[in-house]
C-alpha atoms as one frame of an Amber mdcrd trajectory, in Angstrom:
protein
   5.568 -14.751 -24.471   2.706 -12.715 -23.952   2.509 -12.873 -20.478   6.395
 -11.782 -21.420   5.938  -9.083 -23.155   2.714  -8.022 -20.771   5.320  -7.495
 -17.718   7.145  -5.231 -20.349   5.143  -2.815 -21.323   3.565  -2.843 -17.485
   7.094  -2.159 -16.914   7.866  -0.058 -19.862   5.417   2.277 -19.353   6.290
   3.974 -15.685  10.345   3.712 -16.584   9.988   6.014 -19.058   8.338   8.800
 -16.632  11.385   8.761 -15.268  15.193   9.979 -16.348  18.117   8.074 -18.557
  21.016   8.519 -15.143  17.998   7.621 -12.399  18.359   5.205 -10.786  15.160
   2.857  -9.497  15.290   0.261  -6.484  13.181  -3.450  -7.146  12.115  -4.696
  -4.397  12.826  -8.881  -4.629  10.858 -10.869  -2.267  12.271 -14.498  -4.232
   8.427 -15.367  -5.296   7.163 -14.989  -8.721   5.824 -11.474  -9.071   8.581
 -10.024  -7.549  11.632 -12.186  -9.569   8.917 -11.592 -13.090   9.519  -7.626
 -12.007  13.061  -7.488 -11.625  14.182  -9.361 -15.184  10.872  -7.367 -16.973
  13.006  -4.175 -15.642  15.888  -5.320 -16.341  14.597  -6.152 -20.063  14.113
  -2.438 -20.034  15.795   0.069 -18.042  19.027  -0.309 -20.063  17.658   1.327
 -23.120  15.902   3.831 -21.033  19.541   4.179 -19.158  17.652   3.689 -15.964
  19.507   2.241 -13.081  18.552  -0.255 -11.440  19.912  -1.743  -7.887  17.564
  -5.351  -6.349  16.751  -4.650  -2.513  15.667  -8.110  -0.963  15.200  -8.181
   2.265  15.935 -10.840   5.071  13.452 -10.405   7.448  15.599 -13.537  10.074
  11.775 -14.811  10.965  12.282 -18.118   9.928  15.249 -20.441   9.834  17.853
 -20.517   7.169  16.666 -16.568   6.146  20.042 -15.076   5.538  20.177 -18.240
   2.752  17.280 -17.856   1.654  17.992 -14.726   0.689  21.732 -15.261  -0.530
  20.017 -18.136  -2.891  17.474 -14.715  -3.691  20.320 -12.504  -4.788  22.298
 -15.295  -7.486  18.858 -15.412  -8.882  19.773 -11.922  -9.895  21.784 -10.385
 -13.502  20.872  -6.703 -11.086  23.224  -5.867  -8.578  21.913  -5.994  -4.518
  21.688  -5.556  -1.806  20.713  -7.553   1.553  18.737  -5.870   3.666  19.320
  -7.443   7.029  15.659  -6.062   9.498  14.864  -6.880  13.310  11.200  -7.459
  12.639   9.533  -5.500  16.266   6.052  -6.890  16.181   3.267  -4.508  17.522
   0.214  -5.388  16.045   0.603  -9.029  14.218   3.289 -10.301  11.811   2.574
  -9.204   8.535   1.795  -5.567   9.281   4.503  -5.209  11.605   7.569  -7.450
   8.890   5.904  -5.196   6.335   5.887  -2.450   8.404  10.346  -2.650   8.546
  10.510  -4.074   5.307   9.667  -0.520   3.349  11.515   1.008   6.594  14.807
  -0.686   5.213  13.682   0.145   1.596  12.808   3.590   2.139  16.716   3.368
   4.603  18.502   2.621   0.545  16.414   4.540  -1.403  18.041   7.421   0.473
  21.036   6.850   0.358  21.024   6.458  -3.012  19.050   8.420  -4.060  16.882
   6.450  -5.874  14.262   7.921  -7.785  11.581   5.468  -7.448  10.995   1.843
  -5.272   9.262  -0.805  -7.175   7.003  -2.883  -5.627   5.361  -6.521  -7.703
   2.348  -6.529  -6.200  -0.291  -8.028  -8.798  -3.777  -7.510 -10.144  -4.630
 -10.143  -7.665  -3.072  -8.678  -4.429  -5.586  -5.923  -5.125  -8.300  -8.584
  -5.406  -7.330  -9.541  -1.279  -6.555  -6.200   0.079 -10.215  -4.681  -1.128
 -11.748  -7.996  -0.118 -10.202  -8.101   3.118 -10.747  -3.774   3.974 -14.504
  -5.041   3.362 -13.930  -7.235   5.681 -12.866  -4.559   8.027 -15.814  -2.197
   7.315 -12.875  -0.183   6.043 -14.374   3.289   4.039 -13.836   4.531   0.307
 -10.102   5.146   0.697  -9.043   1.449   2.270 -11.207   0.268  -0.479  -9.400
   2.412  -2.723  -6.905  -0.674  -2.545  -2.769   0.449  -3.761  -2.513   2.880
  -6.248   0.347   2.212  -8.988   2.337   5.279  -7.679   1.913   6.179  -4.872
   5.157   8.142  -3.188   8.446   6.790  -4.319   6.543   3.316  -4.096   5.710
   2.437  -7.786   3.453  -1.515  -8.578   3.824  -1.392 -12.458   2.446  -4.874
 -11.517  -1.348  -4.217 -10.422  -3.257  -4.941 -14.234  -0.551  -8.444 -14.277
  -2.060 -11.218 -13.109  -0.343 -13.566 -10.743  -0.793 -16.253 -14.058   1.135
 -13.721 -15.479   4.271 -13.665 -13.835   3.824 -17.294 -13.240   4.059 -17.584
 -16.555   7.024 -15.085 -17.142   9.316 -17.327 -14.575   8.410 -20.866 -16.354
   9.102 -18.410 -20.172  12.801 -17.469 -18.446  13.510 -20.478 -16.621  12.859
 -18.948 -12.901  12.391 -21.073  -9.801  10.755 -18.820  -6.985  11.087 -19.205
  -3.822   7.804 -19.678  -1.998   7.782 -18.271   1.223   6.159 -20.484   3.428
   3.865 -18.088   5.566   1.626 -17.174   1.931   0.598 -20.332   2.578   0.044
 -20.250   6.338  -3.338 -20.004   7.021  -3.387 -18.125  10.307  -2.645 -15.444
   8.132  -6.305 -13.342   7.421  -4.258 -12.848   3.634  -4.029 -16.424   2.926
  -7.588 -17.273   4.080  -9.051 -14.681   1.550  -6.438 -15.942  -1.302  -7.036
 -19.711  -0.380 -10.430 -19.854   0.557 -12.543 -16.935   0.015 -12.264 -15.732
  -3.569 -11.864 -19.400  -4.901 -15.655 -19.782  -3.023 -16.999 -16.907  -4.611
 -15.834 -17.578  -7.801 -17.305 -21.108  -7.774 -20.104 -20.112  -6.282 -20.793
 -16.119  -7.354 -19.823 -16.180 -10.698 -16.427 -16.007 -12.795 -14.821 -12.168
 -12.781 -15.137 -11.659  -9.071 -11.067 -10.158  -8.538 -11.287  -8.021 -11.241
 -14.982  -6.215 -10.257 -13.280  -5.699  -7.201 -10.065  -3.882  -8.879 -12.804
  -2.006 -10.938 -14.311  -0.937  -7.865 -11.796  -0.178  -5.920 -10.702   1.965
  -9.328 -13.769   3.960  -8.675 -13.644   4.213  -5.054 -10.352   6.207  -5.507
 -11.179   8.048  -7.813 -13.882   9.456  -5.158 -11.349   9.171  -2.381  -8.853
  11.490  -4.421 -12.024  13.332  -5.119 -13.113  14.307  -1.606  -9.337  14.226
  -0.329  -8.802  17.275  -2.652 -12.084  18.992  -1.581 -11.272  18.822   1.962
  -8.014  20.135   1.124  -8.736  23.022  -0.063 -10.966  23.246   2.281  -8.113
  23.313   5.219  -6.097  25.935   3.475  -8.129  28.196   3.346 -10.112  28.193
   6.597  -7.811  26.267   8.233 -10.664  26.751  10.721 -12.147  24.243  12.982
 -15.337  26.599  13.071 -18.603  24.405  14.300 -20.434  26.837  11.662 -17.976
  26.816   9.028 -18.280  22.844   9.138 -21.338  22.181  10.044 -21.860  23.039
   6.074 -19.535  20.474   4.799 -20.441  16.932   3.914 -20.178  14.122   6.136
 -17.527  12.995   4.093 -14.828  16.242   3.131 -15.808  16.765   7.424 -14.108
  14.218   8.565 -11.152  14.548   6.247 -10.891  17.746   7.592 -11.143  16.377
  10.909  -7.583  14.088   9.751  -6.051  17.248   8.245  -6.237  19.730  11.618
  -5.445  16.427  14.136  -2.272  15.504  11.710  -1.261  18.730  12.351  -1.493
  17.838  16.208   0.823  15.499  16.209  -2.285  12.655  15.982  -1.579  10.213
  13.123  -3.027   7.389  13.516  -6.773   7.623  14.180  -9.365   5.091  13.531
 -13.110   5.817  12.065 -14.793   5.919  15.897 -12.714   7.914  16.769 -13.287
  10.172  14.389 -17.284   9.764  14.663 -16.595  10.580  17.880 -15.081  13.503
  17.129 -17.894  14.817  13.993 -20.387  14.403  16.212 -19.181  17.299  18.715
 -20.520  19.067  15.429 -23.084  17.213  13.725 -24.926  15.581  17.352 -23.911
  17.880  20.208 -25.453  17.335  23.622 -23.272  18.789  25.513 -20.957  15.966
  25.615 -16.865  15.876  27.183 -14.038  15.859  25.617 -13.017  12.528  23.075
  -9.406  11.501  24.099  -7.239  10.006  21.676  -3.465   8.876  20.752  -0.419
  10.997  21.533  -2.484  12.818  24.379  -4.635  15.099  21.957  -7.807  16.559
  23.882 -11.118  17.409  21.489 -13.362  19.899  23.343 -15.991  22.263  21.879
 -15.794  25.537  23.041 -17.726  28.411  22.164 -18.897  26.955  18.420 -15.071
  25.988  18.209 -13.743  22.540  17.736 -10.682  23.073  20.787  -7.777  20.253
  20.052  -4.868  20.949  23.157  -2.367  18.382  24.422
């Protein structure tokens, strides 16, 4: 009962930010987290006069995926949309499937004028995300993990544990579907969940997941502040003059460069590419232009950075 109360409270806190008559989509995979999210949302939405529709995405990556999607939809007490997607694998199965899933969510949201898409990520998912970011050598934004609210996406369970969602499913007599991919050690996230975090808990003491989540929250505050300073500078200056950029802290300067490059059509940049561009300011030795995705080139000419394509 305590678990269900906690879940309902987390959902209610987010639903209360909307108005009567609004439509919220619930992303449901059939796992414990999303099933618990759907049922907790159903219990809270009616009293607020908020409409819910569940969206089940069939990635068509496993035999019988259509039957699984239909079974999941029949488990729910909500109106349900099943969206079939074709996953084009470009940068790994997990990332490609996630991208296809989010495209499907956003398509339905636009079609139905939904105000939000609720997702069932938990505190455990957050800890895994931060740990993977550390393993990749990511910066503050990536290490800040997932935000409860990010555009149309809402993750009410980021302060709820997987143990609580499992307990809620048991209490409600729900039978979650266990995606075989969640046990496939070929996936880095699965190895982090099943191997690395348990070892850290055993060797460093309990509370590692909580500590990772706490670090993510602190880093998110810092990253938000740095983004704000960069946004303010770029909105005011719209300038890539070296003398002005040199006065900025590097963390703000690199964000300004990302903003300028984004406006030029460069949406994906590695930290190494940003460092190469930033070196044209802070470590100028007469080096040549820096070539970036989308055919954009950055040069230092007459005391300013010039972007060309």
